[in-house]
C-alpha positions in Angstrom: -111.9 1.8 33.3 -111.1 3.6 30.0 -108.5 1.3 28.4 -108.1 -2.5 28.5 -104.5 -3.3 27.4 -103.5 -6.2 25.3 -100.3 -7.3 23.6 -101.0 -5.9 20.1 -104.3 -4.1 20.6 -106.1 -2.2 23.3 -109.9 -1.7 23.9 -110.8 1.9 24.5 -114.2 2.6 26.1 -116.3 4.8 23.8 -117.1 8.0 25.6 -119.6 10.7 24.6 -116.9 12.7 22.7 -116.3 9.5 20.6 -119.9 9.2 19.4 -119.4 10.9 16.0 -116.6 8.5 15.1 -118.5 5.5 16.5 -121.5 6.3 14.3 -119.4 6.8 11.2 -118.1 3.3 11.6 -121.6 1.9 12.0 -123.0 3.8 9.1 -120.4 2.4 6.7 -122.0 -0.7 4.9 -118.6 -2.2 4.1 -117.7 -2.2 7.8 -121.0 -3.3 9.4 -121.5 -6.2 6.9 -123.6 -8.9 8.6 -125.1 -6.3 11.0 -127.6 -5.4 8.3 -130.2 -4.3 8.6 -128.9 -1.4 10.6 -130.4 2.1 10.7 -129.1 3.9 7.7 -129.4 7.4 9.0 -128.9 8.1 12.7 -128.6 11.7 13.9 -126.0 12.7 16.5 -128.9 13.6 18.8 -130.2 10.0 18.5 -126.7 8.7 19.2 -126.3 10.8 22.3 -129.7 9.9 23.6 -129.0 6.2 23.1 -125.6 6.6 24.7 -127.0 8.3 27.8 -130.2 6.2 28.1 -130.2 2.4 27.5 -132.3 1.2 24.6 -133.9 -1.3 27.0 -134.2 -0.2 30.7 -131.9 -2.2 32.9 -129.8 -3.6 30.0 -126.2 -2.6 30.3 -124.6 -1.9 26.8 -120.9 -1.1 26.5 -118.9 -0.1 23.4 -115.2 -0.1 22.8 -112.9 0.8 19.9 -110.3 -1.8 19.0 -107.1 0.1 18.5 -103.5 -0.8 17.6 -100.8 0.3 19.9 -100.2 3.4 17.8 -103.8 4.5 18.4 -105.1 3.5 15.0 -108.7 2.3 15.4 -109.4 -0.9 13.5 -112.7 -2.1 14.9 -115.3 -2.3 17.6 -116.3 -4.6 20.5 -119.5 -4.5 22.4 -120.9 -6.3 25.4 -124.4 -6.3 26.9 -126.4 -8.3 29.3 -128.7 -10.3 27.2 -132.0 -11.8 28.3 -132.1 -9.6 31.4 -129.9 -11.9 33.5 -127.0 -10.4 35.4 -125.3 -13.8 35.2 -124.6 -13.8 31.5 -123.5 -11.2 28.9 -123.2 -11.2 25.2 -120.2 -10.0 23.2 -119.9 -8.9 19.6 -117.0 -7.5 17.5 -116.3 -6.2 14.0 -112.9 -5.4 12.4 -112.3 -3.2 9.4 -111.7 -5.3 6.3 -108.0 -4.5 6.1 -107.4 -5.6 9.7 -109.0 -9.0 9.4 -107.0 -12.2 9.4 -104.2 -10.8 11.6 -105.2 -12.0 15.0 -106.6 -8.7 16.2 -110.2 -10.0 16.6 -109.0 -13.0 18.6 -107.0 -10.8 20.9 -109.8 -8.3 21.3 -112.3 -11.0 22.1 -109.9 -12.6 24.6 -109.4 -9.2 26.3 -113.2 -8.5 26.7 -113.9 -12.1 27.9 -111.0 -11.8 30.5 -112.4 -8.4 31.6 -115.9 -9.7 32.0 -115.0 -12.8 34.0 -112.5 -10.9 36.1 -114.8 -8.0 36.9 -118.2 -9.6 37.2 -119.9 -12.5 38.7 -120.9 -14.1 35.4 -121.6 -17.7 34.7 -121.4 -17.4 30.9 -120.4 -15.1 28.1 -122.2 -15.8 24.8 -122.0 -14.7 21.2 -123.8 -15.3 17.9 -122.3 -15.6 14.4 -123.9 -15.7 11.0 -123.4 -19.3 9.8 -121.4 -18.2 6.8 -118.9 -16.1 8.9 -116.1 -18.7 9.3 -113.5 -16.2 10.5 -115.7 -15.1 13.4 -116.4 -18.7 14.3 -112.6 -19.5 14.4 -112.1 -16.5 16.7 -114.6 -17.9 19.2 -113.2 -21.5 18.9 -109.6 -20.2 19.5 -110.6 -18.5 22.8 -112.6 -21.5 24.1 -116.2 -20.9 23.1 -118.4 -23.9 22.4 -121.0 -24.0 19.6 -124.4 -24.6 21.2 -126.7 -24.7 18.2 -128.1 -23.1 15.1 -130.9 -20.4 15.2 -132.8 -20.9 11.9 -134.2 -17.9 10.0 -133.1 -15.7 13.0 -132.2 -12.6 10.9 -132.9 -10.9 7.6 -129.8 -9.9 5.6 -129.8 -8.4 2.1 -133.1 -9.8 1.1 -132.9 -13.2 2.5 -133.3 -15.1 5.8 -130.0 -16.0 7.6 -129.2 -18.5 10.3 -127.0 -17.8 13.3 -124.8 -20.1 15.4 -125.1 -19.6 19.2 -121.8 -19.8 21.2 -120.8 -19.6 24.8 -118.0 -20.0 27.3 -118.7 -20.9 30.9 -116.7 -19.5 33.8 -115.5 -23.1 34.5 -114.2 -23.4 30.9 -112.5 -20.0 31.0 -110.6 -20.8 34.3 -107.9 -18.0 34.0 -107.1 -14.8 32.0 -105.4 -15.2 28.6 -104.3 -11.6 28.3 -105.5 -9.4 31.1 -104.0 -9.9 34.6 -106.1 -10.4 37.7 -106.0 -7.3 40.0 
């Protein structure tokens, strides 16, 4: 599985030869925004080691570029099994600033949720948003996620504590693919 195809965007699985571009995205403070604090300097050797060996043993971590149909890369999507349970996974996404507000994040999130429920025996897919990130919250609402609660002082961003909202969609709430087709 190298490419998940949508209507306006595709998700391309990041491969070893893509690591340099992947890291350049993550090292850009304008792009990563609410992902602060993030390691400021990561060597290619570190990236390759992390790519080949999971940060936490037994935790699957997958990375994708969000790209328009012409191949222009406009963001990233990740999914990883959180909390060690094989029955749930967590997603995250970031778009370049110029690509925001055009429906690309909603489509990319729909694609990855479809893929996860179609290809795995998951009970839930979850996500977290910074409480101030209204655009990301709207993405999750549009694709059927429910807000579960607020995690207070759950992160440190630019010198202050921040809160997160916790979101999820259950298999029974998803019911059928929005974009991807069942095999």
